[in-house]
N, C-alpha and C positions, 0 to 999 in steps of 0.2 A: 823665709824658711820656717819650719815648724817651731824652732826655738824662739824665733822672733814673734810668732803668732801667740805662743803661750807664755811670753815674758810677763812676769808679775802674777802669774796664776799658779795655784797649787795643783800638782798632778802626782799620780802614782808613779814610782820609779819604773823605767822601762826604756825601750828604744827600738831602733830599726832591727828587723830580723835579717841577719846576714847568712844564716844557714837554714837548714830544714828542721832541726830538732829544737822545738820550742823550749824545752826544759834546759837545754844547753845554752840557748840564747838568754834565757832568764838568769841562769847562773852567771853568765858573762856580764850582763847588765847590772846585776846587783853588786858584783865585784867592782865594776867600773865606776858606778855612781855613788855607792855607799861604802865600799871597802869591806863588805861582809860576805860570808860563805853561805851558800844555799844548802840547807840540810834536807828539806823535803818540799815538794810542791804538788798541789792538786789543782787541776784546771777547773775554773768556775764558769766562765762564759766569755764571749767576745762581743765587741761593739764595732759596728761598721762606721767608718768615718770617711771623709773625702780622701784621706791618704791611704786608706785600706783598713783592714781589720785590726783592732786592738784587743789582744788576749789578756785576760785577767786570771790570776792564780792566787790561791791561798798558800802562803809560804811559812816555813819555819827557817829562821836564819841564825847564824852564830857569828859572834865577833862584835867588836866595838865599831859603831858607825863612824866612818872617817869620810867626810865629804870631799869629793873630787871637785874642786872649785870651778873647773871648766865645764862640769856637768850639772852641778847642783849648788845653789847658793845658801840654802837653809832647809831644814827639815823639821817636821813636827808630827806628833801623834794626835789624831782626832777621833772622837766617837761619832758614830753614825747619827746620833741624836743632835749634834751641834755643828757638823761639818758644813751644812748648808749656809752658815754665816760667812764662809770664806769664798774668795774669788777662785773658782775651780775651772780647770780646762773642761771643754765640752765632753771629752771621753770620760773624765773623772766624774762629772755630773751624772752621766748616764750610768756609770758603774755604781755610784751611790744610790741612784734611783732603784736599780735592780736589787742591790743588797738590802735595801729597806723594804722590798717586796711591794 
């Protein structure tokens, strides 16, 4: 499964799209994984992977991060200047590459 493939790697919160409205799915995933409320989101780009397209958004959230243990084991904040030091999933590596220009 995807969870097994990415075990031990850092990745940006997200998940499978169950509906057609990307912002609604983003809202659901942020609530499920981090327990936070989505305030605003703007689409940045997408990355094509073997499992499909991974969409990336710039977001503003509200609330205290509360990890859903079945979804996320740990979280961290990283700057683009030092994130390359971490074991990142392939889609997160591509997102960082694009964000760094």
